[in-house]
N, CA, C and O atoms as a DFTB+ gen file, in Angstrom:
760 C
 N C O
     1  1       7.701     -56.247      15.959
     2  2       6.634     -55.370      15.412
     3  2       5.664     -56.042      14.601
     4  3       6.083     -56.725      13.666
     5  1       4.333     -55.951      14.829
     6  2       3.352     -56.582      13.848
     7  2       3.066     -55.858      12.614
     8  3       3.603     -54.778      12.367
     9  1       2.310     -56.375      11.906
    10  2       1.814     -55.732      10.666
    11  2       0.797     -54.569      11.016
    12  3      -0.058     -54.633      11.899
    13  1       1.035     -53.488      10.168
    14  2       0.009     -52.369      10.506
    15  2      -1.446     -52.911      10.207
    16  3      -1.747     -53.727       9.335
    17  1      -2.221     -52.338      11.038
    18  2      -3.662     -52.587      10.751
    19  2      -4.084     -51.685       9.497
    20  3      -3.271     -50.893       9.020
    21  1      -5.243     -51.809       9.030
    22  2      -5.642     -51.129       7.869
    23  2      -5.697     -49.627       8.045
    24  3      -5.326     -48.866       7.152
    25  1      -6.202     -49.181       9.302
    26  2      -6.421     -47.808       9.620
    27  2      -4.900     -47.258       9.869
    28  3      -4.614     -46.194       9.320
    29  1      -4.027     -47.834      10.566
    30  2      -2.712     -47.279      10.816
    31  2      -1.884     -47.338       9.510
    32  3      -1.024     -46.485       9.292
    33  1      -2.140     -48.346       8.639
    34  2      -1.459     -48.252       7.374
    35  2      -1.816     -47.161       6.534
    36  3      -1.004     -46.512       5.873
    37  1      -3.153     -46.952       6.573
    38  2      -3.653     -45.718       5.730
    39  2      -3.079     -44.374       6.311
    40  3      -2.682     -43.467       5.580
    41  1      -3.066     -44.319       7.716
    42  2      -2.464     -43.108       8.372
    43  2      -1.104     -43.034       7.970
    44  3      -0.715     -41.939       7.566
    45  1      -0.319     -43.966       8.000
    46  2       1.096     -43.952       7.601
    47  2       1.323     -43.498       6.223
    48  3       2.278     -42.765       5.965
    49  1       0.426     -43.927       5.249
    50  2       0.517     -43.412       3.958
    51  2       0.132     -41.814       3.804
    52  3       0.671     -41.067       2.988
    53  1      -0.874     -41.435       4.713
    54  2      -1.137     -40.080       4.654
    55  2       0.037     -39.197       5.216
    56  3       0.349     -38.125       4.697
    57  1       0.663     -39.731       6.320
    58  2       1.804     -38.991       6.915
    59  2       2.980     -38.883       5.829
    60  3       3.634     -37.855       5.653
    61  1       3.156     -40.050       5.140
    62  2       4.190     -40.057       4.168
    63  2       3.966     -38.978       3.162
    64  3       4.850     -38.179       2.851
    65  1       2.746     -38.974       2.653
    66  2       2.304     -37.997       1.578
    67  2       2.459     -36.569       1.994
    68  3       2.772     -35.659       1.227
    69  1       2.210     -36.445       3.300
    70  2       2.173     -35.051       3.763
    71  2       3.721     -34.598       4.148
    72  3       3.955     -33.487       4.626
    73  1       4.597     -35.433       3.927
    74  2       6.023     -34.924       4.067
    75  2       6.662     -35.263       5.489
    76  3       7.820     -34.923       5.730
    77  1       5.862     -35.959       6.450
    78  2       6.294     -36.177       7.713
    79  2       7.431     -37.217       7.790
    80  3       7.240     -38.419       7.606
    81  1       8.709     -36.630       8.096
    82  2       9.963     -37.439       8.025
    83  2       9.953     -38.673       9.052
    84  3      10.595     -39.710       8.889
    85  1       9.116     -38.383      10.136
    86  2       9.131     -39.580      11.094
    87  2       8.412     -40.697      10.512
    88  3       8.620     -41.844      10.907
    89  1       7.499     -40.402       9.509
    90  2       6.713     -41.569       8.774
    91  2       7.679     -42.444       7.996
    92  3       7.483     -43.654       7.876
    93  1       8.779     -41.785       7.439
    94  2       9.756     -42.485       6.654
    95  2      10.415     -43.576       7.567
    96  3      10.550     -44.731       7.161
    97  1      10.821     -43.174       8.815
    98  2      11.404     -43.976       9.696
    99  2      10.574     -45.018      10.211
   100  3      11.066     -46.088      10.567
   101  1       9.297     -44.772      10.278
   102  2       8.230     -45.868      10.706
   103  2       8.066     -46.851       9.492
   104  3       8.057     -48.064       9.698
   105  1       7.945     -46.371       8.321
   106  2       7.821     -47.073       7.140
   107  2       8.962     -48.162       7.153
   108  3       8.747     -49.368       7.032
   109  1      10.189     -47.588       7.313
   110  2      11.571     -48.393       7.160
   111  2      11.540     -49.347       8.419
   112  3      11.909     -50.510       8.263
   113  1      11.191     -48.988       9.445
   114  2      11.312     -49.924      10.686
   115  2      10.278     -51.081      10.493
   116  3      10.629     -52.230      10.763
   117  1       9.113     -50.840      10.070
   118  2       8.050     -51.770       9.855
   119  2       8.238     -52.760       8.767
   120  3       7.879     -53.931       8.889
   121  1       8.806     -52.282       7.699
   122  2       8.803     -53.092       6.439
   123  2      10.234     -53.482       5.957
   124  3      10.305     -54.330       5.067
   125  1      11.212     -53.023       6.387
   126  2      12.652     -53.166       5.824
   127  2      13.013     -54.622       5.959
   128  3      13.410     -55.210       4.953
   129  1      12.910     -55.276       7.135
   130  2      13.240     -56.723       7.116
   131  2      12.549     -57.527       6.140
   132  3      13.135     -58.312       5.395
   133  1      11.271     -57.327       6.143
   134  2      10.356     -58.100       5.117
   135  2      10.805     -57.959       3.719
   136  3      11.021     -58.925       2.987
   137  1      10.947     -56.626       3.344
   138  2      11.362     -56.255       1.938
   139  2      12.580     -56.752       1.634
   140  3      12.745     -57.306       0.547
   141  1      13.578     -56.633       2.518
   142  2      14.943     -57.094       2.218
   143  2      15.018     -58.721       1.977
   144  3      15.836     -59.279       1.246
   145  1      14.063     -59.312       2.692
   146  2      13.993     -60.724       2.508
   147  2      13.445     -61.038       1.205
   148  3      13.889     -62.027       0.622
   149  1      12.577     -60.361       0.688
   150  2      12.011     -60.590      -0.606
   151  2      13.075     -60.344      -1.528
   152  3      13.310     -61.158      -2.421
   153  1      13.803     -59.197      -1.379
   154  2      14.869     -58.967      -2.354
   155  2      16.024     -60.018      -2.348
   156  3      16.580     -60.316      -3.405
   157  1      16.368     -60.553      -1.215
   158  2      17.465     -61.560      -1.211
   159  2      17.040     -62.916      -1.735
   160  3      17.869     -63.799      -1.958
   161  1      15.634     -63.084      -1.946
   162  2      15.321     -64.358      -2.660
   163  2      15.793     -64.369      -3.978
   164  3      16.045     -65.455      -4.500
   165  1      15.966     -63.230      -4.649
   166  2      16.357     -63.178      -5.970
   167  2      17.832     -62.791      -6.046
   168  3      18.551     -63.262      -6.928
   169  1      18.268     -61.975      -5.170
   170  2      19.740     -61.539      -5.169
   171  2      20.413     -61.812      -3.900
   172  3      20.520     -60.974      -3.005
   173  1      20.911     -63.136      -3.842
   174  2      21.531     -63.621      -2.574
   175  2      22.772     -62.871      -2.150
   176  3      23.088     -62.752      -0.967
   177  1      23.457     -62.376      -3.147
   178  2      24.749     -61.760      -2.750
   179  2      24.607     -60.516      -2.039
   180  3      24.131     -59.530      -2.600
   181  1      25.020     -60.497      -0.749
   182  2      24.693     -59.412       0.152
   183  2      24.912     -57.948      -0.291
   184  3      24.001     -57.127      -0.193
   185  1      26.014     -57.661      -0.733
   186  2      26.321     -56.306      -1.302
   187  2      25.352     -55.966      -2.432
   188  3      24.764     -54.885      -2.382
   189  1      25.143     -56.798      -3.434
   190  2      24.184     -56.459      -4.486
   191  2      22.740     -56.309      -3.962
   192  3      21.995     -55.403      -4.337
   193  1      22.409     -57.226      -3.100
   194  2      21.123     -57.166      -2.454
   195  2      20.815     -55.841      -1.800
   196  3      19.762     -55.232      -1.985
   197  1      21.790     -55.438      -1.031
   198  2      21.759     -54.176      -0.459
   199  2      21.415     -52.996      -1.499
   200  3      20.488     -52.202      -1.341
   201  1      22.206     -53.007      -2.464
   202  2      21.944     -51.908      -3.554
   203  2      20.629     -52.042      -4.212
   204  3      19.927     -51.056      -4.439
   205  1      20.285     -53.241      -4.519
   206  2      18.880     -53.303      -5.024
   207  2      17.815     -53.048      -4.124
   208  3      16.782     -52.545      -4.564
   209  1      17.935     -53.343      -2.859
   210  2      16.946     -53.034      -1.844
   211  2      16.790     -51.495      -1.666
   212  3      15.720     -50.913      -1.492
   213  1      18.068     -50.908      -1.740
   214  2      18.112     -49.429      -1.535
   215  2      17.381     -48.735      -2.717
   216  3      16.618     -47.791      -2.511
   217  1      17.614     -49.192      -3.877
   218  2      17.077     -48.676      -5.040
   219  2      15.565     -48.880      -5.148
   220  3      14.852     -48.055      -5.720
   221  1      15.077     -50.028      -4.571
   222  2      13.750     -50.374      -4.400
   223  2      13.041     -49.394      -3.502
   224  3      12.027     -48.803      -3.873
   225  1      13.637     -49.216      -2.209
   226  2      13.085     -48.306      -1.321
   227  2      12.944     -46.877      -1.792
   228  3      12.046     -46.127      -1.410
   229  1      13.897     -46.556      -2.650
   230  2      13.839     -45.062      -3.089
   231  2      12.730     -45.053      -4.077
   232  3      11.996     -44.066      -4.119
   233  1      12.542     -46.027      -4.850
   234  2      11.417     -46.042      -5.915
   235  2      10.046     -45.993      -5.163
   236  3       9.108     -45.290      -5.540
   237  1      10.017     -46.794      -4.076
   238  2       8.696     -46.710      -3.316
   239  2       8.451     -45.318      -2.732
   240  3       7.311     -44.855      -2.728
   241  1       9.427     -44.681      -2.268
   242  2       9.369     -43.353      -1.670
   243  2       8.816     -42.410      -2.727
   244  3       7.832     -41.684      -2.585
   245  1       9.676     -42.534      -3.936
   246  2       9.361     -41.633      -5.106
   247  2       8.014     -41.753      -5.671
   248  3       7.521     -40.784      -6.247
   249  1       7.329     -42.940      -5.548
   250  2       6.129     -43.200      -6.170
   251  2       4.926     -43.445      -5.296
   252  3       3.952     -44.078      -5.704
   253  1       5.016     -42.911      -4.036
   254  2       4.048     -42.962      -3.037
   255  2       2.642     -42.424      -3.560
   256  3       1.558     -42.950      -3.309
   257  1       2.865     -41.210      -4.380
   258  2       1.679     -40.547      -4.857
   259  2       0.973     -41.456      -5.776
   260  3      -0.198     -41.185      -6.042
   261  1       1.566     -42.578      -6.339
   262  2       0.843     -43.434      -7.322
   263  2       0.176     -44.604      -6.487
   264  3      -0.628     -45.347      -7.051
   265  1       0.479     -44.768      -5.227
   266  2      -0.068     -45.869      -4.529
   267  2      -1.545     -45.580      -4.204
   268  3      -1.916     -44.472      -3.817
   269  1      -2.337     -46.585      -4.372
   270  2      -3.844     -46.452      -4.176
   271  2      -4.109     -47.330      -3.000
   272  3      -3.876     -48.535      -3.104
   273  1      -4.602     -46.805      -1.832
   274  2      -4.867     -47.728      -0.831
   275  2      -6.260     -48.468      -1.142
   276  3      -7.292     -47.912      -1.515
   277  1      -6.074     -49.816      -0.915
   278  2      -7.111     -50.721      -1.262
   279  2      -7.602     -51.655       0.013
   280  3      -8.321     -52.647      -0.107
   281  1      -7.132     -51.200       1.117
   282  2      -7.393     -52.036       2.357
   283  2      -6.161     -52.479       3.117
   284  3      -5.034     -52.268       2.668
   285  1      -6.380     -53.105       4.286
   286  2      -5.239     -53.523       4.952
   287  2      -4.463     -54.452       4.108
   288  3      -4.999     -55.322       3.421
   289  1      -3.098     -54.235       4.178
   290  2      -2.118     -55.077       3.420
   291  2      -1.733     -54.611       2.093
   292  3      -0.748     -55.055       1.504
   293  1      -2.552     -53.665       1.595
   294  2      -2.240     -53.205       0.182
   295  2      -0.996     -52.490       0.027
   296  3      -0.373     -52.544      -1.033
   297  1      -0.526     -51.705       1.200
   298  2       0.842     -51.054       1.050
   299  2       1.868     -52.152       0.997
   300  3       2.754     -52.049       0.150
   301  1       1.854     -53.161       1.778
   302  2       2.822     -54.257       1.894
   303  2       2.923     -54.919       0.463
   304  3       3.994     -55.211      -0.070
   305  1       1.625     -55.129      -0.114
   306  2       1.632     -55.813      -1.362
   307  2       2.223     -54.986      -2.448
   308  3       3.004     -55.466      -3.270
   309  1       1.850     -53.749      -2.450
   310  2       2.461     -52.747      -3.400
   311  2       3.916     -52.719      -3.307
   312  3       4.568     -52.985      -4.316
   313  1       4.485     -52.434      -2.236
   314  2       5.896     -52.508      -1.856
   315  2       6.661     -53.766      -2.381
   316  3       7.720     -53.729      -3.007
   317  1       5.981     -54.853      -2.041
   318  2       6.569     -56.276      -2.432
   319  2       6.683     -56.408      -3.976
   320  3       7.611     -56.996      -4.532
   321  1       5.601     -55.774      -4.641
   322  2       5.694     -55.830      -6.090
   323  2       6.862     -55.023      -6.637
   324  3       7.567     -55.425      -7.564
   325  1       7.023     -53.896      -6.031
   326  2       8.136     -52.966      -6.454
   327  2       9.466     -53.632      -6.197
   328  3      10.330     -53.551      -7.070
   329  1       9.695     -54.258      -5.118
   330  2      11.067     -54.923      -4.720
   331  2      11.146     -56.122      -5.727
   332  3      12.206     -56.308      -6.324
   333  1      10.140     -56.888      -5.928
   334  2      10.281     -57.998      -6.882
   335  2      10.716     -57.490      -8.178
   336  3      11.681     -57.962      -8.780
   337  1      10.008     -56.538      -8.599
   338  2      10.267     -55.961     -10.060
   339  2      11.658     -55.390     -10.143
   340  3      12.302     -55.531     -11.183
   341  1      12.158     -54.751      -9.099
   342  2      13.389     -54.147      -9.070
   343  2      14.543     -55.300      -9.104
   344  3      15.568     -55.203      -9.779
   345  1      14.265     -56.228      -8.403
   346  2      15.100     -57.413      -8.291
   347  2      15.348     -58.127      -9.732
   348  3      16.431     -58.436     -10.229
   349  1      14.035     -58.303     -10.263
   350  2      14.171     -58.899     -11.713
   351  2      14.887     -58.048     -12.655
   352  3      15.653     -58.543     -13.482
   353  1      14.656     -56.671     -12.566
   354  2      15.363     -55.674     -13.449
   355  2      16.768     -55.814     -13.325
   356  3      17.486     -55.820     -14.325
   357  1      17.290     -55.946     -11.992
   358  2      18.614     -56.103     -11.734
   359  2      19.312     -57.336     -12.507
   360  3      20.345     -57.312     -13.175
   361  1      18.411     -58.473     -12.214
   362  2      18.965     -59.743     -12.868
   363  2      18.933     -59.727     -14.315
   364  3      19.816     -60.342     -14.913
   365  1      17.974     -59.065     -15.004
   366  2      18.019     -58.895     -16.368
   367  2      19.136     -58.061     -16.904
   368  3      19.696     -58.320     -17.969
   369  1      19.464     -56.980     -16.082
   370  2      20.446     -56.092     -16.439
   371  2      21.894     -56.884     -16.322
   372  3      22.773     -56.780     -17.177
   373  1      21.993     -57.613     -15.243
   374  2      23.216     -58.482     -15.022
   375  2      23.460     -59.489     -15.986
   376  3      24.614     -59.774     -16.305
   377  1      22.249     -60.184     -16.590
   378  2      22.427     -61.032     -17.620
   379  2      22.837     -60.379     -18.989
   380  3      23.589     -60.938     -19.788
   381  1      22.305     -59.214     -19.172
   382  2      22.704     -58.571     -20.378
   383  2      24.032     -58.107     -20.355
   384  3      24.689     -58.129     -21.396
   385  1      24.610     -57.603     -19.086
   386  2      25.942     -57.116     -19.111
   387  2      27.050     -58.292     -18.880
   388  3      28.260     -58.068     -18.915
   389  1      26.518     -59.481     -18.657
   390  2      27.494     -60.573     -18.231
   391  2      27.828     -61.394     -19.374
   392  3      26.985     -61.582     -20.252
   393  1      29.100     -61.948     -19.445
   394  2      29.375     -62.910     -20.444
   395  2      29.012     -64.320     -20.065
   396  3      29.013     -65.259     -20.860
   397  1      28.713     -64.393     -18.830
   398  2      28.172     -65.717     -18.224
   399  2      26.784     -65.894     -18.658
   400  3      25.960     -64.982     -18.725
   401  1      26.570     -67.164     -18.957
   402  2      25.131     -67.638     -19.289
   403  2      24.408     -67.857     -18.106
   404  3      25.013     -68.341     -17.150
   405  1      23.213     -67.583     -18.007
   406  2      22.453     -67.723     -16.869
   407  2      21.726     -69.138     -17.002
   408  3      20.892     -69.453     -16.153
   409  1      22.010     -69.926     -17.978
   410  2      21.502     -71.290     -18.098
   411  2      19.914     -71.343     -18.141
   412  3      19.224     -72.040     -17.397
   413  1      19.502     -70.589     -19.020
   414  2      17.933     -70.481     -19.037
   415  2      17.473     -71.764     -19.822
   416  3      16.274     -72.031     -19.746
   417  1      18.212     -72.520     -20.504
   418  2      17.616     -73.642     -21.207
   419  2      18.799     -74.668     -21.464
   420  3      19.697     -74.549     -22.298
   421  1      18.576     -75.827     -20.452
   422  2      19.590     -76.776     -20.569
   423  2      18.929     -78.180     -20.807
   424  3      17.707     -78.266     -20.689
   425  1      19.673     -79.282     -21.136
   426  2      18.913     -80.507     -21.338
   427  2      18.266     -80.903     -20.012
   428  3      18.608     -80.520     -18.894
   429  1      17.275     -81.734     -20.327
   430  2      16.441     -82.267     -19.179
   431  2      17.125     -83.259     -18.168
   432  3      18.002     -84.045     -18.524
   433  1      16.667     -83.162     -16.917
   434  2      17.140     -83.874     -15.988
   435  2      16.198     -84.903     -15.391
   436  3      14.995     -84.655     -15.485
   437  1      16.572     -86.010     -14.797
   438  2      15.651     -86.963     -14.221
   439  2      15.022     -86.358     -13.031
   440  3      15.676     -85.677     -12.241
   441  1      13.649     -86.616     -12.877
   442  2      12.923     -86.293     -11.676
   443  2      13.400     -86.947     -10.404
   444  3      13.719     -88.135     -10.380
   445  1      13.445     -86.148      -9.329
   446  2      13.701     -86.650      -7.994
   447  2      12.496     -86.509      -7.070
   448  3      11.660     -85.617      -7.212
   449  1      12.452     -87.417      -6.135
   450  2      11.456     -87.284      -5.079
   451  2      11.522     -86.067      -4.232
   452  3      12.627     -85.624      -3.919
   453  1      10.398     -85.472      -3.824
   454  2      10.550     -84.358      -2.881
   455  2      10.897     -84.868      -1.507
   456  3      10.306     -85.842      -1.040
   457  1      11.853     -84.226      -0.842
   458  2      12.295     -84.666       0.501
   459  2      11.462     -83.974       1.464
   460  3      10.809     -82.976       1.161
   461  1      11.478     -84.573       2.804
   462  2      10.700     -83.826       3.884
   463  2      11.176     -82.543       4.294
   464  3      12.397     -82.390       4.283
   465  1      10.429     -81.558       4.666
   466  2      10.950     -80.185       4.942
   467  2      10.689     -79.944       6.413
   468  3      11.070     -78.883       6.908
   469  1      10.102     -80.796       7.106
   470  2       9.787     -80.522       8.488
   471  2      10.933     -80.273       9.400
   472  3      10.773     -79.502      10.346
   473  1      12.129     -80.886       9.189
   474  2      13.078     -80.828      10.119
   475  2      14.231     -79.717       9.631
   476  3      15.350     -79.690      10.145
   477  1      13.828     -78.846       8.616
   478  2      14.953     -77.846       8.229
   479  2      14.379     -76.523       8.549
   480  3      13.295     -76.120       8.127
   481  1      15.252     -75.820       9.393
   482  2      14.904     -74.486       9.797
   483  2      14.797     -73.532       8.596
   484  3      15.495     -73.716       7.598
   485  1      13.991     -72.588       8.681
   486  2      13.571     -71.779       7.551
   487  2      14.847     -70.878       7.033
   488  3      14.870     -70.485       5.866
   489  1      15.855     -70.585       7.907
   490  2      16.882     -69.888       7.404
   491  2      17.978     -70.734       6.630
   492  3      18.760     -70.215       5.834
   493  1      17.964     -72.056       6.931
   494  2      18.743     -73.039       6.205
   495  2      18.163     -73.233       4.723
   496  3      18.866     -73.192       3.713
   497  1      16.820     -73.442       4.739
   498  2      16.136     -73.425       3.339
   499  2      16.337     -72.255       2.580
   500  3      16.584     -72.357       1.379
   501  1      16.250     -70.995       3.214
   502  2      16.510     -69.812       2.529
   503  2      17.793     -69.724       1.888
   504  3      17.966     -69.286       0.751
   505  1      18.778     -70.202       2.739
   506  2      20.291     -70.193       2.186
   507  2      20.362     -71.236       1.112
   508  3      21.094     -71.005       0.150
   509  1      19.689     -72.356       1.164
   510  2      19.905     -73.377       0.116
   511  2      19.152     -72.797      -1.303
   512  3      19.565     -73.086      -2.426
   513  1      18.038     -71.975      -1.057
   514  2      17.448     -71.381      -2.334
   515  2      18.374     -70.466      -2.944
   516  3      18.541     -70.420      -4.163
   517  1      19.091     -69.603      -1.967
   518  2      20.109     -68.620      -2.408
   519  2      21.219     -69.220      -3.164
   520  3      21.900     -68.522      -3.915
   521  1      21.459     -70.594      -2.993
   522  2      22.655     -71.228      -3.615
   523  2      22.372     -71.754      -4.943
   524  3      23.301     -72.178      -5.631
   525  1      21.062     -71.764      -5.403
   526  2      20.652     -72.152      -6.641
   527  2      21.273     -71.275      -7.722
   528  3      21.557     -70.112      -7.435
   529  1      21.519     -71.778      -9.019
   530  2      21.866     -70.907      -9.999
   531  2      20.852     -69.739     -10.235
   532  3      19.677     -69.946      -9.931
   533  1      21.201     -68.581     -10.733
   534  2      20.213     -67.571     -10.736
   535  2      18.976     -67.770     -11.445
   536  3      17.913     -67.361     -10.980
   537  1      19.070     -68.482     -12.737
   538  2      17.899     -68.651     -13.474
   539  2      16.994     -69.623     -12.668
   540  3      15.783     -69.411     -12.612
   541  1      17.510     -70.587     -12.101
   542  2      16.613     -71.618     -11.316
   543  2      16.053     -70.868     -10.127
   544  3      14.851     -70.985      -9.891
   545  1      16.783     -70.138      -9.390
   546  2      16.362     -69.453      -8.210
   547  2      15.202     -68.421      -8.708
   548  3      14.140     -68.400      -8.086
   549  1      15.370     -67.706      -9.646
   550  2      14.419     -66.748     -10.212
   551  2      13.094     -67.370     -10.389
   552  3      12.075     -67.046      -9.780
   553  1      13.207     -68.337     -11.321
   554  2      11.865     -69.055     -11.520
   555  2      11.171     -69.769     -10.412
   556  3       9.946     -69.845     -10.313
   557  1      12.098     -70.328      -9.523
   558  2      11.659     -70.932      -8.276
   559  2      10.832     -69.825      -7.545
   560  3       9.639     -70.027      -7.321
   561  1      11.324     -68.875      -7.238
   562  2      10.887     -67.841      -6.427
   563  2       9.527     -67.138      -7.017
   564  3       8.579     -66.796      -6.311
   565  1       9.595     -67.001      -8.275
   566  2       8.350     -66.520      -8.965
   567  2       7.284     -67.463      -9.077
   568  3       6.133     -67.028      -9.112
   569  1       7.508     -68.746      -9.141
   570  2       6.494     -69.721      -9.205
   571  2       5.995     -70.200      -7.843
   572  3       4.796     -70.218      -7.563
   573  1       7.014     -70.608      -6.961
   574  2       6.617     -71.138      -5.685
   575  2       6.234     -70.017      -4.755
   576  3       5.169     -70.072      -4.140
   577  1       6.980     -69.104      -4.641
   578  2       6.784     -68.031      -3.491
   579  2       5.869     -66.948      -3.942
   580  3       5.272     -66.347      -3.048
   581  1       5.653     -66.588      -5.201
   582  2       4.878     -65.551      -5.647
   583  2       3.625     -66.006      -6.516
   584  3       2.765     -65.212      -6.895
   585  1       3.615     -67.229      -6.763
   586  2       2.412     -67.889      -7.423
   587  2       2.165     -67.498      -8.785
   588  3       1.002     -67.466      -9.188
   589  1       3.216     -67.168      -9.614
   590  2       3.124     -66.722     -10.923
   591  2       3.022     -67.997     -11.675
   592  3       3.484     -69.052     -11.239
   593  1       2.361     -67.876     -12.903
   594  2       2.295     -69.100     -13.771
   595  2       3.620     -69.031     -14.728
   596  3       4.332     -68.030     -14.808
   597  1       3.809     -70.085     -15.344
   598  2       4.931     -70.191     -16.361
   599  2       4.897     -69.156     -17.451
   600  3       5.893     -68.583     -17.892
   601  1       3.618     -68.965     -17.857
   602  2       3.411     -67.911     -18.760
   603  2       3.659     -66.514     -18.468
   604  3       4.105     -65.749     -19.323
   605  1       3.340     -66.105     -17.103
   606  2       3.624     -64.918     -16.572
   607  2       5.153     -64.802     -16.243
   608  3       5.714     -63.723     -16.433
   609  1       5.764     -65.756     -15.811
   610  2       7.300     -65.855     -15.696
   611  2       7.970     -65.737     -16.999
   612  3       8.997     -65.061     -17.066
   613  1       7.490     -66.337     -18.067
   614  2       8.166     -66.187     -19.319
   615  2       8.118     -64.773     -19.883
   616  3       9.070     -64.295     -20.499
   617  1       6.912     -64.077     -19.641
   618  2       6.723     -62.726     -20.021
   619  2       7.628     -61.858     -19.171
   620  3       8.267     -60.970     -19.736
   621  1       7.732     -62.023     -17.949
   622  2       8.625     -61.136     -17.020
   623  2      10.177     -61.305     -17.391
   624  3      10.938     -60.340     -17.335
   625  1      10.576     -62.501     -17.750
   626  2      11.969     -62.858     -17.914
   627  2      12.473     -62.855     -19.355
   628  3      13.675     -62.875     -19.620
   629  1      11.567     -62.832     -20.217
   630  2      11.777     -62.861     -21.644
   631  2      12.240     -64.304     -22.076
   632  3      13.187     -64.425     -22.853
   633  1      11.642     -65.284     -21.624
   634  2      11.912     -66.606     -21.912
   635  2      10.710     -67.438     -22.411
   636  3       9.612     -66.884     -22.460
   637  1      10.824     -68.561     -22.737
   638  2       9.606     -69.539     -23.246
   639  2       9.017     -70.087     -21.912
   640  3       9.750     -70.334     -20.954
   641  1       7.638     -70.273     -21.881
   642  2       6.949     -70.945     -20.812
   643  2       7.526     -72.301     -20.495
   644  3       7.572     -72.733     -19.343
   645  1       7.981     -72.984     -21.585
   646  2       8.714     -74.380     -21.411
   647  2      10.004     -74.252     -20.746
   648  3      10.381     -75.144     -19.986
   649  1      10.750     -73.165     -20.979
   650  2      11.953     -72.820     -20.394
   651  2      11.668     -72.601     -18.835
   652  3      12.406     -73.118     -17.997
   653  1      10.740     -71.937     -18.534
   654  2      10.353     -71.568     -17.195
   655  2      10.156     -72.929     -16.348
   656  3      10.712     -73.149     -15.272
   657  1       9.233     -73.841     -17.040
   658  2       8.857     -75.016     -16.353
   659  2      10.170     -75.859     -16.358
   660  3      10.376     -76.599     -15.396
   661  1      10.995     -75.801     -17.293
   662  2      12.211     -76.696     -17.178
   663  2      13.192     -76.229     -16.033
   664  3      13.865     -77.020     -15.373
   665  1      13.204     -74.806     -15.862
   666  2      14.033     -74.341     -14.757
   667  2      13.513     -74.581     -13.501
   668  3      14.277     -74.718     -12.546
   669  1      12.233     -74.655     -13.366
   670  2      11.595     -74.927     -12.081
   671  2      11.838     -76.318     -11.695
   672  3      12.156     -76.616     -10.544
   673  1      11.696     -77.173     -12.633
   674  2      11.957     -78.600     -12.514
   675  2      13.430     -78.853     -11.913
   676  3      13.659     -79.616     -10.974
   677  1      14.421     -78.068     -12.627
   678  2      15.825     -78.205     -12.297
   679  2      16.102     -77.659     -10.863
   680  3      16.856     -78.228     -10.073
   681  1      15.421     -76.498     -10.594
   682  2      15.518     -75.896      -9.197
   683  2      15.129     -76.837      -8.252
   684  3      15.892     -77.090      -7.319
   685  1      13.936     -77.455      -8.365
   686  2      13.386     -78.480      -7.382
   687  2      14.361     -79.634      -7.181
   688  3      14.566     -80.149      -6.082
   689  1      14.951     -80.006      -8.329
   690  2      15.938     -81.220      -8.145
   691  2      17.150     -80.770      -7.449
   692  3      17.594     -81.466      -6.535
   693  1      17.771     -79.598      -7.813
   694  2      18.864     -79.199      -7.035
   695  2      18.506     -79.031      -5.454
   696  3      19.203     -79.536      -4.574
   697  1      17.425     -78.319      -5.221
   698  2      17.064     -78.059      -3.949
   699  2      16.825     -79.368      -3.176
   700  3      17.134     -79.445      -1.987
   701  1      16.291     -80.367      -3.827
   702  2      15.941     -81.618      -3.215
   703  2      17.185     -82.249      -2.813
   704  3      17.266     -82.739      -1.687
   705  1      18.293     -82.290      -3.729
   706  2      19.584     -82.813      -3.401
   707  2      20.328     -82.206      -2.181
   708  3      20.947     -82.865      -1.346
   709  1      20.174     -80.803      -2.196
   710  2      20.756     -80.017      -1.044
   711  2      20.021     -80.487       0.265
   712  3      20.653     -80.751       1.288
   713  1      18.747     -80.572       0.186
   714  2      17.973     -80.919       1.381
   715  2      18.410     -82.422       1.974
   716  3      18.556     -82.613       3.182
   717  1      18.581     -83.358       1.066
   718  2      18.724     -84.659       1.309
   719  2      20.294     -84.697       1.951
   720  3      20.565     -85.428       2.904
   721  1      21.171     -83.920       1.382
   722  2      22.542     -83.873       1.933
   723  2      22.515     -83.296       3.271
   724  3      23.207     -83.770       4.172
   725  1      21.709     -82.246       3.451
   726  2      21.611     -81.579       4.808
   727  2      21.077     -82.595       5.810
   728  3      21.637     -82.775       6.891
   729  1      20.052     -83.216       5.454
   730  2      19.334     -84.221       6.407
   731  2      20.292     -85.306       6.664
   732  3      20.427     -85.708       7.820
   733  1      21.069     -85.896       5.561
   734  2      21.935     -86.954       5.927
   735  2      23.113     -86.466       6.865
   736  3      23.516     -87.229       7.743
   737  1      23.633     -85.307       6.712
   738  2      24.717     -84.740       7.524
   739  2      24.209     -84.527       8.983
   740  3      25.009     -84.396       9.909
   741  1      22.908     -84.497       9.158
   742  2      22.402     -84.343      10.600
   743  2      22.319     -85.720      11.262
   744  3      22.373     -85.857      12.484
   745  1      22.189     -86.713      10.420
   746  2      22.022     -88.100      10.973
   747  2      23.458     -88.730      11.284
   748  3      23.570     -89.637      12.108
   749  1      24.462     -88.251      10.644
   750  2      25.801     -88.877      10.902
   751  2      26.202     -88.693      12.330
   752  3      25.860     -87.687      12.951
   753  1      26.935     -89.663      12.875
   754  2      27.336     -89.445      14.296
   755  2      28.514     -88.517      14.147
   756  3      29.214     -88.449      13.137
   757  1      28.674     -87.779      15.295
   758  2      29.767     -86.791      15.407
   759  2      30.807     -87.294      16.174
   760  3      31.810     -86.610      16.379
């Protein structure tokens, strides 16, 4: 299924607002895979991700009257923002409820060189990102995939901008090590 065009996206929103139950099925069928992928960037544990995704989807449905159509892709962008925010809310709550530190600020690590990504399937890279510690994965996703600045990330997560930059650096180093290990394992004779 392709992305809705501007007109069909606008019609879908109209159908949803009018209470058309088949529109809910269409919305879910069109966007569930994409939105659950966004959610899994932050919450890689499958059961928790499903819960956060379900909460996010309910929030989307409950707040459709607040959505303002601004052209093709605006619905997807609006829903992405809700899923990202709900995922971050879950992580903050988990941090608050947990005795385990999320390692927001650790001593510096030495810089490593960026490995080549051409030979790595997207699902393998996604899995590697999911294995990063929560703090590193969260900052990596916000900075690299969502294009947020360290100041924006700091405000979202309640940390210092320097801590965000440090966690991004550590995330890249850990990811680089996993990629090199993966590439080396593919070169070894079997």
